[in-house]
N, C-alpha and C positions, 0 to 999 in steps of 0.2 A: 564067765561070759566072754566071748571072743572080742567083742567090741571094746571091752576094758583093756585087753591086751594090746589091741591096735592103738588105742588112745595113749597108753603108756609108752609104746614105742615111738609114736609121733612126738610126744612131749619130750622124750629123751633126745630127739633129733636123729633117730635111727631110720627115719622114713623121709624120702624126698618127695614122693608123689603117691597118692592113692588113686587107683583107677577103679571106679565103681562099675561093676559089671553085673548088675542085677537084671533079672528078666523085665521086659517092658510091659509089666502088668501093673495093676493098681498097687499090689503089695510090693512089687519091685521098685516102683517109683517112690512109694512111701519110705522104703528102706534106704534108697539112695538119698533122699532128702534128709532123713534122720542122720545118716552117716556124715553127710556134708555139714550139717548144722553142728554135729558133735566135734568134727575135726577142724572147722573153720578157725577157731581161736589159736590153733597151733601154727597157722600161717604156712602150712605145707600146701603144695599144689594138689588140688582135688579135681579129677576129671571124670567124665562119664563116657562110656563107649558110644560110638557114633551109630548111625543107621546101618542097616545091613542085617541086623537081627530083626526078623519080622515082629511087629507089634502083636502082642497076645501069645507069642510062642514062648517056650521055655528055653532059656539060654543053654542048658545042658545038651540040647539037640543041635546046636549050631555047629557047622563044620569049620575046619581050620581056616580056610580062605575067608569065609564070612567073618570070623572072629578077628583075623588079621586086619581086614579092612575096617572093621569097627574100632579096633585099637588105634590104627593109624589116623582115623578121623575123629578121635575123641575130642570133647569140648570141656571147657572149664565149667564147674558147677558153682 
């Protein structure tokens, strides 16, 4: 499972920040919440991309400029 690899890297100190970039759907929000809860004990920075990716759309269809603005405006989870 990829989440266990991420958690292991975070616990070793190999990760400074995790930027959660799931789609703004119910499933994406649930995944973001799960990841934040899983990673919170590691005390690394956990952020979520900002607006710019339309709600209900799939993140894989977002263009580079939209994703850049979303990354620049990310917020703490």
